N, C-alpha and C positions, 0 to 999 in steps of 0.2 A: 468667638471667632479667632481667639489667639491660638487655638489648636490647629487651625487650617494650615499655617506654614509648616507645622510639624508633619501633617499628613502629606503635604507636597514633598517635604524632605524625605519622608519614608519611602515614597514612591520612587524618588530619584535614587535613593540607596539601593532599592530593589532592582532598578534598571542596571545600575553599576554591577550588582551582584550577578545578574543574568549575563551581562557581557563577560564578566570574569569566568563564568562557567563555560561560555562559548570558547573563550581563549584556551581554557583547560582542555576542552575536547579537541580543538584544532591543533594546538601547539605542543602539548605535553605528551610524549609517547609513553607506552607502557614499558617501563624499564626494569622494574623489580621482578625477581623470580616469582614472588607470590602473584603478581598481576598476570604473568604469563601463564601460570597454572590455571587461573580463573578462566582465561580465554580458551584454554584447551579443553576445559571440562564442560563448556556450554555447547549444546547441540544446535545444529541447523542455522547458524548465523545469527543467533539470538543477540549476541553482543553488538554486532553491527546494526541490527534492527533497532535495538533499544537506543543506541547512540544516535542513529539517524533521526528517529522521531523526537528524541530529546532536543537535538540541535535545531530541527525545524520548528518545534514548538517554542523554544526559547527565542529563536529569531523573530517569530511572529509576535511573541509577547513583548519583546523589546520595541518593535515597531509600533505596536498598539499603545504601549506605555508612553512613548514619545508623543503620540497624538493626544492621548488622554491628559498628560501633564500640561500640554499647551492649552487644551480646552479648559481644564480646571483653573489655570492661572487667569484666563480671560474672564471666566464666570465669577471667580472669587474677587477679582478686582471690582467687578460691577456690584457684587453683593456687599463688599466692604464699604463701597460708596453709599449704599442705601442704609446699612446698619449704623454707620457713623452719625447719621442725621436723626436717629431714633434714640429715645431714652426709655428705660424700663418703666412700665406702668405701675401705679400704686397697687400694692398687694401682689405684685408679680412674684411668684415663688422662686424665680431664678431659673438657672439652667437645670434641666433634668438630664439624667443619664440616658444617653442615646440607646435605643433598642437595637438588638442584634438584627443585621440584615438577613433576609431570606434569599436563598439562591433560586431565583426564578428565571434566570437567563440560560443561554446555551452552555454546555460543558465544553470548554475550549480544548481540553486535552483529548476527549473522545472525538469531537468534531474534526480534529486535525486530520484524521484518517481520510476524510473525503476531500481535503484541500487539494487543489490542483497545483502541481509544482513542475519545474523543469526537470528533465531526466539527465542527470549528470553523466557525462562520458558514455552515452547510451550505446554507441557502437561497440563498446568493449565490455559491456556488463556481463556477458555470458562466458567470459574467461576463455577456456579452451574447448568449450562445447561446440559441436558442429550441427548444422541443420540437417535433418532427415528430409531432404527435398522430395517433392512429389515424384520427380523422375527417378530418384533412388528407390523410393517406396514402391513404385510401379514395377521397377526392375526386379524387386525381391518378391512382392506379393501379387503382382498383376493389378489391374484396375479394380477398384471397389465395385464398380458397376459398368456394364458395357457402354451405355450412353448416359451422359449426365447433363443436367440443365442447371439453371441458377436456383432451382427449388430443391429442398431436401427430399430425397427419395430413399427407397429401401436399398439395402446392400445386397448384391447378388454374388459377390465373391465368397465362396464357401469357406475357404481357409480363414479369412478375416471374420466372417459372420459367426463361425463356430466359437470364437473367443470373445464375442461381444457379451457384456453383462450390463444390466441396469441396476445401480445400487447407490445407496447413500455413502458418501465419503466423509461425512462430518457435517459441515454447514450447508452443503448442497447435495443434489442428486445428479448423477451423470450416467451416460451410456457410452462406454469406451471399451477398449481391449482389456481383458482381465488383468494382465500385469500392470497396465496403466492405472487401473482402479486401485489396486493394492498399493501402488506407489503414492497415489494421491492421499490415501488414508494415512500413510506415514507423514506426509507433508503437513496435512491439516492437524494431525495429533500434536505435532511439534508446535504449530502455530497456537493451538488451543492451550497447551501447557505453558507457553511463553508469553502470549499476549491474548488473553481471553476476550478483551474488549474488541480487538480487531477481528478475532474469530467470529464473533456474533454479528459482524457487519458485512461479512463476505457474501457476495451474491454472484450468480452466473448468468451469462447471456447465451449459454448453449454449449454442447459438446459435440456429439456425433451429428453430422449433417452431410449426407452423400450428395455432393454437388461439385460443380467446377468453381474456380475462384471467380467471385463476382467481378464482372468487367473484363474477364480474361477467359473466354470460352476455349475449351480444349486443355486447360491447365487445371489439374485436379487439386482441390483444397485438401490440406492435411486433416481437416475435420472429417473428410470422407472416409478416412482410414480408421477412425476411432482412436486417434492418437493426440488429440489436442482439445482444448477448451478455452472459453472466454470468461474472464472474471471481472468483477467490479466491486466497488464499495457502495452499499446502500441502494443498488439498482441503477446508479447513474452511469451511463455508458461513456467510455472515453472517446474523445474526438480523434479520429484517425489522422495520423500524419502531422500533428502539430508540435511534436517533440516534448509534450507535457503528459503528465499522468496524475492520478490520485496518489497521495502520499502513502496510503495503505497498500497500494500495489507495489510500490518500490520496496516496501518491507516484505511483502509476500514473495517478491522475486528472489530475495536471498534464500528463502527456504526451498523454492522450486529449483533454483540453479544448483544448490548443494545436493539436491536429489537427482540431478541430471536432466532437468527440463530446460528447454530453451525459451527465453523470454522474447516476445515479439517486439519489444522496445528497440531492439537492435536491427530490425528490418530496415531496408532502405526507406521504405514508407512506414514510419513508426506505427506499430499496432500494439500498444502496451497492455491491452486487456487480454492479449492472446498468449497462451502458454502451450508448448508442444513438446513431445518427447524428443530428446536429442538423438542424433544418429548413434552415438555411443551406447545409449540405452537400448535402442532397437537392435543393434548388433549383439549386445549382451543377451537380450531376451531370446533372440534367434538361436544363439549358441547354446542357451540353456533349454531350448525346446519349448519355451513358454508361449511362442507366437509363431 
């Protein structure tokens, strides 16, 4: 039992080390020329993504360590009281070397992707990107379908329909406008090469759906044009309008925004599983004759 205080001390040291890492992330800027070069050479917001998940994971570990230390102290006090009253039995071989513990619990690092967190500064996450509003899209392409209901129906607009393709873009399968599909392949390839664990957990709640916005008859959804999709981690849908999202989606958002996709977390009514092509991308594809 003399090793128990050492264990508690080790846990406390680890907690202090984790706090130190957080201070390093938040306080120390990248000042050296070498550091700046590293930032420039990483594609698709990988540095920001790695830092964010590291910070969030460390924050959770510190909170859990604080709880665990308190529980250990209480349980060890009770255990010490019992062991003090006992003496070794005759022939007792003494203390044996403790066996290695097997990892039979959850993987806290990987499971962090599905953790629900507040969206920091959500109204400004898209930087200078603009929304390709339904009214703008209709002015350019016309309506995807003459009459729309709240159900997904077929597209009748020939210009839009001629560019629709159904294809795998990496972890998911989508039906969208051809340049949007090509763009998604680039996004997910960057995610795969940067964070393969996150890549494997990406799921979708749909892409093309020719309908009006639910609860707003007469207003066309961007899903109806084949220019948006909904994503989630592990198939768990985001709660609409609560200002929170899965940590994995905040990381994905960096890659999408860098590619020119607008994240629905910035909508007045937050919709963080929604990603749509920005107006800048639509204008670029029109100019290039791709849509």
